[in-house]
N, C-alpha and C positions, 0 to 999 in steps of 0.2 A: 719413747714410750712413754716416762712421765710430762716432755714439752705437751705431748697430745691430749694428756690428759687433765692436763691444765687447762691450755687451750678450749677444751669442750669442757671443760665448770667453769669455764669464766662467760665464754657464749650462752652457757644456760644463766650465769646470774644477768648479765647485760638483756638478757630479752624477759627477764624474769623480771630484771626491772622497768623496761619501758613498759613492758605489761599495766605492770603494777599501776603506772602515773597515768597511762591511758586508762583504763577503766578502774579508779581512783580507788582501789579495793581496800574500805577497810582497818579488817586483820594486818596489812603493810601496814598503809602509815598509821597505826596507832599502837605498833609494836615499840619499847622503849629506845627503841635505839633509831627510828625513825622522829618517835616525838620531838628531838631535839631539833630537827630541821625545819618541821611542821611548828616549832614554838618560833623559830629566827624570822621564816620565810611565810607562814600562812599555808593554806593547803594549796594553795594553785599555785606557792612558789617550789613548795617541797614537790609537786606530781615536777616541774619539769626542771628542778633539779634533777630528781631521779631519775628522767629521761635521759640528761644526757650525759648523770653517769653511767645508764644502759649505752651506751652510743661507745663511750670511751673504752666501756669494759672488751664489749665487742672490737674495736678496734685493734687496743690491745694483742686480744686473744687471737687475732688474726693475726697479727704482727707475730705473735712469738708463734702458733700452730704454721702458718704459712701453708694455709689454707690457699 
């Protein structure tokens, strides 16, 4: 049960990261935790980072949940 919840939560977070990167949401990129990556990589680099991060999170969630 716990692993399924963790996997579903991971899927949600991964999809959210990808959607935020694709649509370039200001509220996501201007968040204090995201600002570090925006400052380091620029806006486009941060979008690429979050897109890749979302894919990694989804892959880990699928592996954990056994979907």
